Steps between C-alpha positions, in 0.01 A plus 500: 500500500640847413495827683191708413694817411867585478799325646563456868795711616714277724788594732745232628682528830747244638848538651616199306598619146478147361141464623415840341633383161310173516176673587551765234566235234187307599269804501628606157320198356159639607368760250255630759785630714767767468782512756552868566784457751721268701684576817719330768455783752163551667549874572576576132207281403268699723622825361433376143151385581407828668584682177399256229183300439526130598208255483671197658793462735670159523738519793718284724405511866829463685755760390767697682366820655152585368333156451201425274242514776615842619513624137137402432380652828657832403332526158176700489334451260671181400492279194405129498765308685641150455770407753747215475697359793719207594377531865161325555448681832494836317203393280253579783653850540443549127135399506440712815570808295255376232731449206363330194714190543812362670700243315777279646848483355625339283219654289262259329424693183156330449413634847632847414297499171182424699573786739553742218183385332307574821650852512418564135139392537432633849292797370307264276375272775259742660383610159439156371300408809260781431443444134430211272816495287877542495757565233787270400745516214443216248850367447405352164366820339654764727169681570369613836189276526197546720415184693131509605473265794155373405646374172783300652439130571848368563838640564793259454859527607780475241826545691545879538184565294128439533236442233152642535233271343206729398141410425542590127779235476769757491818434698705801636853426627653743750817520694429432866455203741190353652618600845528864394176496306302362802601808700316717241200296389171538691466211741122477462549397135832313470636207697805284464392142423840353411861613535501570131164676451239739638129488404202732494281332755188648338571301181525160682191310381561150645709384793571167666667506837561127495681508164656842568394621159292777350374623161516860385237662282592446128773249598448132404789358701489461883760680702656355820516663836826477703442337839634808682248725323190282543358645824523860369347393171203342685442818700506712185273268307236471774514844662138489621573185700799643690 
């Protein structure tokens, strides 16, 4: 899934120059981002961010002198913040100051990508919950495409992409993960039924708890329900009985 408008301006802070280069190289692969600065000194980083627009700060926690926690506390207003640390005991300190995420070192880049996705789509979550559609970029055609929730029957995972199966038989492929998408989609409509797909519960026409299968409207093939998702599926399918 791509950012709704413009590129996210990212600033990197770490007192380890090697870590900075690794992060910079990784973020350069994401066309939604632009790294506007890197710094090994937290005081110089703070000075830069007070005088230049930054949308997202990715910072180490433990540094000499002014550490990442103190830096974030001193910023008003402050950008979105993802902290990274090799010290598990500092993670709670990070979440206590309400950062967007705190990732352990060595950095798992799939985990970092999920955190960045959440930052990019944070403004869209409240908007999507109050309306019946969202926008995604169709990776096949390159167009920003309106996804009307009522027209979606199935959303299937495809590695770092998802595919929206629409009622008119169209399939729209977008860059995101099911985990990220579920944080945006309205929960009264969509439910995860399997580790690889999400369904529109209003389009489930037949369901067997014993067989752990269901049929969607306009789909001739039954779909299976993962054992760990069965109870939530039952609650969503029979809401009046709960």
